[in-house]
C-alpha positions in Angstrom: -16.6 3.6 5.4 -18.9 1.2 4.0 -18.2 -1.5 1.3 -20.6 0.9 -1.0 -18.6 4.4 -0.3 -15.0 1.9 -0.7 -16.6 0.6 -4.1 -17.2 4.2 -5.0 -14.1 5.9 -3.9 -11.9 2.8 -6.2 -14.5 3.7 -8.6 -13.6 7.4 -8.9 -10.3 6.6 -8.4 -9.8 4.5 -11.7 -12.2 6.9 -13.8 -14.6 4.7 -14.3 -18.5 4.9 -15.2 -20.8 2.9 -12.9 -21.4 0.2 -16.0 -17.3 0.0 -16.8 -16.9 -0.7 -13.0 -19.3 -3.5 -12.8 -19.2 -4.8 -16.3 -21.5 -7.7 -16.7 -21.0 -8.8 -12.9 -24.5 -7.0 -11.6 -26.6 -4.7 -12.7 -26.1 -0.7 -12.8 -29.5 -0.4 -11.0 -27.9 -2.9 -8.6 -24.4 -1.3 -8.1 -25.8 2.5 -7.5 -28.1 1.1 -4.5 -24.9 -0.6 -2.9 -22.8 2.3 -3.4 -25.5 4.3 -1.9 -26.0 2.0 0.9 -29.4 0.6 -0.2 -28.3 -2.5 -1.0 -25.5 -5.2 0.3 -23.4 -7.0 -2.0 -22.3 -10.7 -1.9 -18.5 -11.4 -1.1 -17.8 -13.1 -4.4 -19.6 -10.5 -6.2 -17.8 -7.9 -4.5 -14.4 -10.5 -5.0 -15.2 -10.5 -8.6 -15.4 -6.9 -9.2 -12.0 -5.8 -7.1 -10.0 -8.7 -8.8 -11.5 -7.4 -12.3 -9.8 -3.8 -11.7 -6.5 -5.0 -10.1 -7.6 -3.3 -7.1 -5.4 -4.5 -3.9 -7.4 -6.5 -1.3 -5.8 -5.3 1.5 -6.0 -1.6 0.7 -9.6 -2.2 -0.1 -10.6 -4.1 3.5 -8.0 -1.2 5.2 -10.6 1.6 4.1 -13.7 -0.6 5.8 -12.1 -1.9 8.9 -13.5 0.6 10.9 -17.1 0.1 10.3 -17.0 -3.8 10.1 -14.4 -4.4 12.8 -15.9 -5.3 16.2 -15.0 -3.3 19.4 -12.7 -5.1 20.6 -10.2 -4.9 17.5 -11.2 -1.4 17.2 -10.2 -0.3 20.5 -6.7 -2.4 20.2 -6.5 -0.5 16.6 -6.6 2.6 18.0 -4.7 2.4 21.5 -2.4 1.0 19.1 -2.0 3.7 16.5 -2.2 6.1 19.2 1.0 4.2 20.8 3.1 4.3 17.7 2.5 8.0 17.0 3.4 9.0 20.3 6.5 6.9 20.4 7.9 8.3 17.2 7.3 11.6 18.4 8.2 11.0 21.7 5.7 12.4 23.5 6.1 11.6 27.0 2.7 12.6 27.8 0.9 11.2 25.3 3.0 7.6 26.1 1.8 7.6 29.3 -1.8 8.1 29.0 -1.8 5.4 26.0 -0.2 3.4 28.8 -3.0 3.4 31.3 -5.5 2.7 28.5 -3.9 0.0 27.2 -3.4 -1.6 30.6 -6.7 -1.4 32.2 -8.9 -2.5 28.5 -9.2 -5.7 27.5 -7.1 -6.2 24.4 -4.0 -8.3 23.1 -0.8 -9.4 25.6 1.3 -7.9 22.2 -0.3 -4.6 22.9 0.3 -4.7 27.0 4.0 -5.7 26.3 4.4 -3.0 23.5 2.9 -0.5 26.4 5.5 -2.0 28.9 8.5 -1.1 26.8 7.0 2.3 25.8 6.7 3.2 29.2 10.5 1.7 30.4 12.1 3.6 27.2 10.5 7.3 27.3 11.4 7.3 30.9 15.4 5.6 29.9 15.0 2.6 32.0 14.8 -0.2 29.4 17.6 -1.9 31.4 14.8 -2.4 34.6 12.9 -4.6 32.0 14.4 -8.5 33.7 15.2 -11.7 31.6 11.7 -13.1 32.5 10.0 -10.1 30.8 12.1 -10.3 27.7 11.3 -13.9 27.8 7.9 -13.6 27.5 8.5 -11.4 24.9 10.8 -14.0 22.6 8.1 -16.7 23.2 5.0 -14.9 21.9 7.2 -14.0 18.6 8.3 -17.3 18.0 5.4 -19.2 18.7 3.0 -17.1 16.7 2.5 -19.3 13.7 3.2 -17.2 10.4 4.8 -14.1 12.6 5.2 -12.1 9.7 1.8 -12.2 8.5 0.6 -11.0 11.9 -0.1 -7.2 12.4 0.1 -7.9 16.1 3.4 -9.6 16.2 5.1 -7.4 13.9 4.3 -4.3 15.8 5.7 -6.2 19.0 8.8 -7.3 17.4 9.2 -3.4 16.0 8.9 -2.2 19.8 10.9 -4.9 21.3 14.0 -4.4 18.8 15.5 -2.6 21.6 15.1 -4.8 24.7 16.1 -8.0 22.9 19.5 -9.6 22.4 21.8 -8.8 19.5 21.6 -12.4 18.1 18.1 -12.5 18.2 17.4 -9.5 16.3 19.8 -10.2 14.1 18.0 -13.6 13.5 14.7 -12.5 13.0 15.8 -9.7 10.9 17.5 -11.7 8.5 14.2 -14.1 8.3 12.2 -11.1 7.5 14.4 -10.1 4.6 13.8 -13.6 3.1 10.2 -13.6 3.5 10.2 -9.6 2.1 11.8 -10.8 -0.7 9.4 -13.7 -2.0 6.5 -11.5 -2.0 5.1 -10.5 -5.2 3.4 -7.8 -4.0 3.0 -5.7 -1.2 0.4 -3.3 -0.3 1.0 0.1 1.2 -0.3 -1.0 4.9 1.9 -3.4 5.2 5.0 -1.8 3.5 4.3 0.9 6.2 4.5 -2.0 9.1 7.8 -3.4 7.3 9.2 0.4 7.0 8.6 0.8 10.9 10.8 -2.3 11.4 13.3 -1.3 9.0 13.6 2.3 10.9 13.5 0.8 14.2 16.0 -1.8 13.4 18.4 0.9 12.0 18.5 2.9 14.9 18.8 0.3 17.5 21.9 -0.8 15.2 23.7 2.3 14.7 23.1 3.0 18.7 25.0 -0.5 19.7 27.1 -1.0 16.8 28.0 1.5 14.6 28.9 -0.8 11.8 27.6 -3.1 9.0 26.9 -6.4 10.0 27.7 -9.8 8.2 23.8 -10.8 8.1 23.7 -8.2 5.1 20.7 -6.5 7.5 21.9 -3.0 8.0 22.3 -3.1 3.6 18.9 -4.8 3.1 17.0 -2.3 5.4 18.3 0.7 3.9 17.5 -0.8 0.4 13.7 -1.8 1.6 13.1 1.9 2.9 15.1 3.6 0.0 13.2 1.2 -2.7 9.6 2.6 -1.5 7.5 4.6 -3.6 8.0 8.3 -4.2 4.8 9.3 -2.5 3.9 11.4 0.6 3.0 8.4 2.7 6.7 7.1 2.5 8.6 10.1 2.2 10.1 10.0 5.9 11.0 7.0 5.0 12.9 7.2 2.0 14.9 10.4 4.0 15.7 8.1 6.5 17.1 5.3 4.3 19.3 8.4 2.9 20.4 9.3 6.5 21.1 5.9 7.9 23.2 5.2 4.8 25.5 8.2 5.6 25.5 7.3 9.1 27.0 3.9 8.6 29.2 4.7 6.2 30.2 7.2 8.6 29.5 10.3 6.3 28.3 12.2 9.7 28.1 15.7 8.0 26.0 14.6 5.6 23.9 12.7 8.2 23.5 15.7 10.1 22.2 18.0 7.0 19.9 15.7 6.3 18.4 15.6 10.1 19.2 19.4 10.3 17.0 19.9 7.3 13.9 18.5 8.5 13.8 19.7 11.5 14.2 23.3 9.8 11.3 23.0 8.1 9.5 21.0 10.7 8.9 17.9 8.4 8.9 15.1 11.5 9.2 15.6 15.1 10.6 11.9 15.4 13.9 13.0 13.5 14.7 15.3 17.1 15.3 11.0 18.2 17.7 10.0 15.2 20.9 9.1 16.4 23.8 11.0 15.2 
């Protein structure tokens, strides 16, 4: 999607006319040419329009990223997304395909580490990942400045939770929630990344120790998922909040009912891999 097409979509979603969309920032004729991809718009004028209508900047950039990202970034994002879907649906064949593509491609070390972990996970060989490998993962996580705002680092942490030392995971999650609580607003794409971390953490926590912990990370993870807005994009996360709340409260029959209902309506394949 181009900038012009994204602007047009935002205008339609806001229910505005072209005149209302631009007010006195640019002329309607100039705007019409922009949305029809016949003219470019400067960054300062674009920001004026977006900010005037309180349009979420990250959501807007998400719409246009495929058009304006370089080939390397597009490749990495595509492979990362395919790998995430393959892991969540426990599609072993697709994980293997993604793994081969990632290892031979010019992508970040974080994505290659994620691929190694994913392969070990689907092959039930997590224990074969040695300490030196885990040390590399920890170094990548701790040496990244502002890791909380780095998408690649967030994705690595989300995938690597299952192989990291318990005290390190709890420390990272504690830091994670402290940072989340300081945010005034979170975009939908970032909320989804945060939700994946919470989901993976709860899965790992229950598998390893079926109890609430002193850091309150379990409660915070469930609360974060439960407080996501009620929309199709987040429905599975909100359901998983109820599911893990039941599990950690030892209401196993309730948890089983939630899981069975999802499987009965074939809501999501990932539910097959939920603990309990």
